[in-house]
N, C-alpha and C positions, 0 to 999 in steps of 0.2 A: 068715303072709304068703301072699298069693295069687301063684301062679306064672303067668307069661304062657304063652299057648298055644305048643306046640312049634314051629309054623311061624314064629312071631315070633322065637323063640330062634334058629332056623336062619338067618333073614334077618339078625338082629342080629350074628351071629358069622360071617357069610360071609367067607371068606378073600379076600385080594387076588387070588389066582389065579382064583378063581371069578368075581370081579367083572370081571377082565380078559377072561375067556372070554365073559361076557355082553356086555361092551362090544364085543368083536370081532364077535359075532353081530349086534349092533345096527348096526354100521358096514356089514356085508355086506348086511343087510336094507334099507338105504337105497338100494341099487341105484346107487351112484355110482362103481363100479369097484373097490371093496375086495374083496380075496381073502385068505383065510387059507391061506398056502402049506403044502404038505405038506413032509415032511423032504427028499424028493428036490428039490422046487422050491426050498427054502431053499438047498440045496447048489448048485444051478445059479446062484442069485443070488450066492452067495458067490464062486463061481468066475468068473462073468462080471464082477463088479465088481473082483475081484483082478487079472484080466487088464488092466483099465484103470488099475491102480495104486491102487485105492480099497479101503480096509480095511473089512470088516464082521465083527463078532463075531456068531455065530449067535444068542446070547441077547439081543442088543441090539435086536431088532425082533420084532414080533408079527404084523404084517399088511402087505400091500402094496396099493398103489392103482395101477391101470393106466389110462393116458389113451387107450389104444387097444388093439387086439387083440395079445396076446402069448401064445405057448404056453410056459408056465413049465416044462413037462416036457421041453422041447427046448432044450438048452443053446445051440445055434447060433442059435435064434430069440431067446432071451433076450439073447445078445450083440449081435445085429443091432438089437434094439429096446429096448436098455437105457434110452434116453432117455424111453421111455414108462412107466418104472417108478419109483415113489416108495416108499421103505421107511418104515414107520411103527412107532414104539413107542407103545403105548397106556398112558395114565395115566388111571385110572378112579376114580370115586367114586360112592357112593350118597347122599351128602349133597345137600340142596337148596342150590343155588348160583345166583347170577345167571347169565344166559345167556352172559356174557363170561368166566365162570369166575373172576372176581375173588374173592380170598380162598381160592383152591384151593391147598392145601399138599400137595406131593408131592416125591419124591426123584428125582434123576438119578444113574445109576451112571457110573463112569469110562468104561466101555465105551460107554455111550450117547452120552456127550459126544464121545469119540474118533470114533465112527462118524458122528455129526452133523457134526463138523469135516471128516471125510474126504469125505463125500458131499454136503455143503453143501445145495443146494436139493432134492436127491433123497432127503433124510432129513427127516422131520417127526415131530412128536409129535401124537397124536390124544388130546385131552382129552375124555373121554366121561363123561356123567352117566347111570348105568344106571337111575336112578329116572325121569328126565324124557326120556331118549333124546336129549338135546341133545349136540352135540359141536362141537369147535373144532379146526382144524388150525393148528399153529404150528411154525415152524422154531426152531432153537436161538437165533438172534439175536433173534427176536421174543419168546421166553421171557425171555431176559436183559433185554431192553428193558423188559418189563413187571414184572420181579421187584421186589417191595417189600423183599425180604430174601433173602439167600443164606446158608445155614448149612452149613458143611462137616461131614463126619462119615465114619465108616468103616463099611462093610457087610462083615460077616464070614460066610463059609460054611464050616462044618467038616464 
């Protein structure tokens, strides 16, 4: 049996986390206002939204999109300009799909759904194809409206 080249094996078995990081880099490179927040910036976002009674779980988002200037390192600036911030969870794939992402199969965590319900239009999902660099922004209502099937399950971390 002939073994495939090592670089193909690495690509074939790329982890979901690596794909998500590549997807985040793709979004940032599009120069549309996407920023990968630092730990401090994430904390400022958590605090600012909490002060408005909106719940965010730190692991329920990957990237933010700014519609105008916001200094994410400055909590008071984040609080003043919270309406300029949209929180995104990235769902990425390497598979070749149609540009509308039809037939894209992915999971949502309970935390992601709760944050989406809490933040409403300020929380979206970025569906990113790391092979084609295409992406699509959708909120929770749009995802459920397009869903052809919803399969419940449990995700366990030990």
